[in-house]
LUMDO-618855 format. One line per field, with one value per residue: residue number from 1; chain; x, y, z of N, C-alpha, C in turn. Coordinates in nm, 4 decimals, decimal comma. Layout:
<sites>
nr NUM  ...
kette A  ...
n_east X  ...
n_north Y  ...
n_up Z  ...
ca_east X  ...
ca_north Y  ...
ca_up Z  ...
c_east X  ...
c_north Y  ...
c_up Z  ...
</sites>
This chain:
<sites>
nr 1  2  3  4  5  6  7  8  9  10  11  12  13  14  15  16  17  18  19  20  21  22  23  24  25  26  27  28  29  30  31  32  33  34  35  36  37  38  39  40  41  42  43  44  45  46  47  48  49  50  51  52  53  54  55  56  57  58  59  60  61  62  63  64  65  66  67  68  69  70  71  72  73  74  75  76  77  78  79  80  81  82  83  84  85  86  87  88  89  90  91  92  93  94  95  96  97
kette A  A  A  A  A  A  A  A  A  A  A  A  A  A  A  A  A  A  A  A  A  A  A  A  A  A  A  A  A  A  A  A  A  A  A  A  A  A  A  A  A  A  A  A  A  A  A  A  A  A  A  A  A  A  A  A  A  A  A  A  A  A  A  A  A  A  A  A  A  A  A  A  A  A  A  A  A  A  A  A  A  A  A  A  A  A  A  A  A  A  A  A  A  A  A  A  A
n_east -3,6270  -3,6336  -3,4188  -3,4677  -3,7352  -3,8211  -3,9492  -4,2052  -4,1375  -4,3200  -4,2673  -4,2947  -4,3790  -4,5955  -4,6661  -4,6826  -4,8341  -4,9180  -5,1194  -5,1518  -5,0903  -5,1625  -5,1756  -4,8891  -4,8023  -4,6802  -4,5230  -4,1540  -4,0288  -3,7927  -3,7229  -3,4808  -3,1500  -3,0431  -3,0973  -3,0833  -3,2784  -3,4665  -3,5651  -3,6695  -3,9272  -4,0206  -4,1226  -4,2933  -4,4741  -4,5364  -4,6966  -4,8744  -5,0762  -5,1959  -4,9593  -4,6554  -4,2883  -4,3142  -4,4974  -4,4614  -4,1177  -3,9320  -3,6628  -3,3256  -3,1847  -2,9530  -3,0514  -2,9518  -2,9095  -3,1767  -3,3469  -3,1967  -3,2870  -3,5518  -3,5893  -3,4786  -3,6697  -3,5734  -3,7584  -4,0126  -4,1118  -4,0132  -3,9682  -3,8811  -3,7514  -3,6667  -3,5058  -3,6618  -3,5847  -3,4004  -3,1059  -3,1991  -3,4867  -3,5146  -3,4190  -3,5808  -3,8116  -3,8260  -3,8509  -4,1133  -4,2990
n_north 4,9860  4,8573  4,6697  4,4382  4,3075  3,9713  3,6392  3,3834  3,0605  2,7554  2,4708  2,2466  1,9638  1,8853  1,5898  1,5037  1,5020  1,7101  1,9283  2,0966  2,2554  2,0905  1,8268  1,7563  1,5675  1,3036  1,2722  1,3728  1,6084  1,9172  2,1255  2,3295  2,3790  2,2822  2,4466  2,7111  3,0281  2,9962  2,7437  2,7719  2,9208  2,7356  2,5577  2,6978  2,7443  2,5111  2,4697  2,5794  2,4666  2,2305  2,0423  1,8902  1,8359  1,5634  1,4196  1,4794  1,3985  1,5029  1,6971  1,8400  2,0192  2,2217  2,4908  2,4371  2,1628  2,1177  2,1834  1,9989  1,7661  1,8100  1,7723  1,5633  1,3414  1,2806  1,4365  1,5608  1,8288  2,1425  2,3491  2,7492  3,0388  3,3708  3,6610  3,7401  3,7610  3,4882  3,2856  2,9956  3,0103  3,0710  2,8729  2,6573  2,7752  2,6913  2,4360  2,3811  2,5213
n_up -12,9084  -13,2301  -13,4352  -13,6324  -13,7959  -13,7215  -13,7943  -13,8098  -13,9758  -14,1287  -14,2882  -14,5245  -14,7431  -14,9559  -15,0405  -14,7820  -14,6204  -14,4646  -14,3231  -14,1366  -13,8017  -13,5890  -13,7941  -13,7493  -13,5539  -13,4155  -13,7059  -13,8161  -13,6864  -13,8178  -13,5271  -13,4951  -13,3836  -13,1403  -12,8116  -12,9573  -13,0121  -13,1725  -13,1657  -12,8913  -12,9703  -13,1217  -12,9850  -12,8106  -13,0218  -13,1116  -12,8227  -12,8416  -12,9673  -12,8326  -12,8318  -12,8015  -12,7455  -12,6993  -12,8461  -13,1306  -13,3464  -13,2675  -13,4697  -13,4495  -13,6251  -13,8021  -14,0799  -14,2739  -14,3390  -14,2698  -14,4759  -14,6963  -14,5708  -14,5687  -14,8181  -14,9095  -14,7812  -14,5057  -14,2915  -14,2301  -14,1417  -14,1519  -13,9245  -13,8123  -13,6791  -13,8091  -14,0006  -14,3000  -14,6096  -14,6200  -14,7374  -14,6255  -14,6338  -14,9395  -14,9957  -14,8999  -15,0484  -15,3125  -15,3367  -15,2108  -15,4272
ca_east -3,5379  -3,5725  -3,3212  -3,5316  -3,8673  -3,8044  -4,0820  -4,1721  -4,1894  -4,3171  -4,2361  -4,3490  -4,4423  -4,7544  -4,7248  -4,5970  -4,9589  -4,9349  -5,2315  -5,1994  -5,0325  -5,2299  -5,1019  -4,7299  -4,8355  -4,6642  -4,4225  -4,0490  -4,0478  -3,7193  -3,7484  -3,3440  -3,0542  -3,0836  -3,0745  -3,1465  -3,4480  -3,5799  -3,6034  -3,8177  -4,0020  -4,1229  -4,1819  -4,4216  -4,6017  -4,6397  -4,8013  -5,0474  -5,1607  -5,1274  -4,8463  -4,5003  -4,1541  -4,3589  -4,6237  -4,4023  -4,0268  -3,8260  -3,5137  -3,2280  -3,1322  -2,9815  -3,1420  -2,8925  -2,9128  -3,3065  -3,3214  -3,1541  -3,2975  -3,6944  -3,6087  -3,4861  -3,7382  -3,5746  -3,8228  -4,1383  -4,1236  -3,9317  -3,9827  -3,7541  -3,7629  -3,5173  -3,5444  -3,6518  -3,5469  -3,2642  -3,1295  -3,2768  -3,5910  -3,5463  -3,3731  -3,6758  -3,9173  -3,7882  -3,8675  -4,2511  -4,3588
ca_north 5,0003  4,7227  4,6493  4,4013  4,1934  3,7726  3,5773  3,2210  2,9650  2,6275  2,4803  2,1016  1,9403  1,8290  1,4972  1,5078  1,5104  1,7502  2,0623  2,2301  2,2198  1,9190  1,7013  1,7034  1,4578  1,2113  1,3425  1,3962  1,7899  2,0031  2,2447  2,3684  2,3462  2,3019  2,5724  2,8652  3,1237  2,9260  2,6139  2,7725  2,9413  2,6744  2,4951  2,7632  2,7564  2,4075  2,4607  2,6522  2,3778  2,1432  1,9496  1,8952  1,7156  1,4243  1,4272  1,4783  1,3133  1,6464  1,6811  1,9267  2,0503  2,3367  2,5595  2,3965  2,0439  2,0817  2,1701  1,8822  1,6971  1,7762  1,7522  1,3828  1,2656  1,2232  1,4641  1,6007  1,9833  2,2194  2,5238  2,8183  3,1873  3,4317  3,7441  3,6879  3,6609  3,3955  3,1837  2,9109  3,0632  3,1271  2,7517  2,5963  2,7279  2,5886  2,2849  2,4186  2,5506
ca_up -13,0778  -13,3040  -13,5159  -13,7717  -13,8105  -13,7172  -13,8812  -13,8034  -14,0173  -14,0883  -14,4437  -14,5384  -14,8542  -14,9948  -14,9977  -14,6084  -14,5618  -14,3021  -14,3681  -14,0068  -13,7244  -13,5459  -13,8413  -13,7266  -13,4516  -13,5057  -13,7710  -13,7646  -13,7392  -13,7433  -13,4532  -13,5560  -13,3577  -12,9332  -12,7440  -13,0012  -12,9191  -13,2716  -13,0787  -12,7287  -13,0102  -13,2171  -12,8328  -12,7487  -13,0712  -13,0552  -12,7035  -12,8831  -13,0525  -12,7779  -12,8916  -12,7185  -12,7933  -12,7248  -12,9902  -13,2654  -13,3359  -13,2570  -13,5364  -13,3937  -13,7458  -13,8868  -14,1628  -14,4226  -14,3003  -14,2698  -14,6197  -14,7222  -14,4981  -14,5632  -14,9809  -14,9472  -14,7411  -14,3842  -14,2065  -14,2436  -14,1754  -14,1405  -13,8365  -13,7569  -13,6781  -13,9154  -14,0926  -14,4283  -14,7056  -14,6144  -14,7872  -14,6035  -14,6839  -15,0528  -15,0733  -14,8937  -15,1549  -15,4150  -15,3013  -15,2369  -15,4813
c_east -3,5363  -3,5023  -3,3830  -3,6149  -3,8046  -3,9788  -4,1123  -4,2259  -4,1865  -4,3778  -4,2739  -4,4123  -4,5416  -4,7998  -4,6808  -4,7372  -4,9851  -5,0088  -5,2360  -5,1009  -5,0748  -5,1892  -4,9851  -4,7525  -4,7562  -4,5298  -4,3064  -4,0305  -3,9138  -3,7593  -3,6264  -3,2484  -3,1227  -3,0455  -3,0597  -3,2726  -3,5199  -3,6806  -3,7328  -3,9115  -4,1110  -4,1665  -4,3274  -4,5302  -4,6673  -4,7326  -4,8933  -5,1434  -5,1943  -5,0172  -4,7111  -4,4533  -4,2629  -4,4117  -4,5574  -4,2480  -3,9351  -3,7255  -3,4287  -3,1480  -3,0599  -3,0267  -3,0584  -2,9172  -3,0824  -3,3554  -3,3366  -3,2016  -3,4948  -3,6780  -3,6007  -3,5742  -3,6871  -3,6378  -3,9617  -4,2148  -4,0391  -3,9725  -3,8907  -3,8119  -3,6686  -3,6442  -3,6003  -3,5628  -3,4109  -3,2451  -3,1744  -3,4227  -3,6280  -3,5177  -3,5499  -3,8385  -3,9204  -3,8605  -4,0649  -4,3742  -4,3328
c_north 4,8271  4,7336  4,6007  4,3345  4,0104  3,7406  3,4093  3,1749  2,8460  2,5695  2,3295  2,0834  1,9039  1,6923  1,4360  1,4409  1,5956  1,9260  2,1809  2,1910  2,1121  1,8222  1,6953  1,6479  1,3938  1,1880  1,3531  1,5569  1,8652  2,1099  2,2780  2,3352  2,3767  2,3949  2,7268  2,9327  3,0509  2,8182  2,6190  2,8525  2,8649  2,5808  2,5906  2,7355  2,6271  2,3732  2,4997  2,5811  2,2363  2,0293  1,9955  1,8537  1,5773  1,3439  1,4353  1,4134  1,4257  1,5761  1,8167  1,9568  2,2253  2,3712  2,4857  2,2337  2,0223  2,0807  2,0484  1,7922  1,6616  1,7149  1,5793  1,2974  1,2266  1,3211  1,5415  1,7201  2,0163  2,3344  2,6265  2,9843  3,2666  3,5395  3,6924  3,8618  3,6139  3,3472  3,0507  2,9200  3,0314  2,9464  2,6385  2,6319  2,6855  2,4883  2,2591  2,4294  2,4731
c_up -13,1022  -13,4005  -13,6796  -13,7061  -13,7934  -13,7619  -13,8968  -13,9440  -14,0585  -14,2654  -14,4560  -14,6763  -14,8706  -14,9588  -14,8750  -14,5641  -14,4441  -14,3636  -14,2547  -13,8555  -13,6641  -13,6468  -13,8753  -13,6008  -13,5187  -13,6032  -13,7351  -13,8142  -13,6865  -13,6741  -13,4278  -13,4597  -13,2170  -12,8670  -12,7904  -12,9801  -12,9703  -13,1536  -12,9606  -12,8500  -13,0494  -13,1191  -12,7854  -12,8730  -13,0946  -12,9522  -12,7529  -12,9255  -12,9530  -12,7979  -12,8366  -12,8034  -12,7972  -12,7696  -13,1262  -13,2365  -13,3933  -13,3664  -13,4755  -13,5437  -13,7773  -13,9702  -14,2921  -14,4736  -14,3823  -14,3520  -14,7057  -14,7111  -14,5577  -14,7524  -14,9710  -14,8271  -14,5924  -14,2668  -14,2736  -14,2674  -14,1416  -14,0317  -13,8148  -13,7450  -13,7200  -13,9487  -14,2227  -14,5624  -14,6576  -14,7461  -14,7781  -14,6835  -14,8394  -15,1213  -15,0845  -15,0163  -15,2613  -15,4165  -15,2783  -15,3447  -15,6280
</sites>
């Protein structure tokens, strides 16, 4: 039984120089709060591109803080898993568009 679908999101800003997952190497990337399923999925996604936490500068922020950090230049990208649309998804879109 499926109650809802979950989607993986990666958001960055054009001025951060990230056009692919591989471009996140050496960048400050929010991988969400430690211990959440979303963090595990983010590790799996990075692994598919031969990246680990050693290759990025991982940040462990909740989504509201991550949106502010991306907007303020404290992180370069934000990764998370969530149903859509959510408030953090809509807020992120305001800065990307």
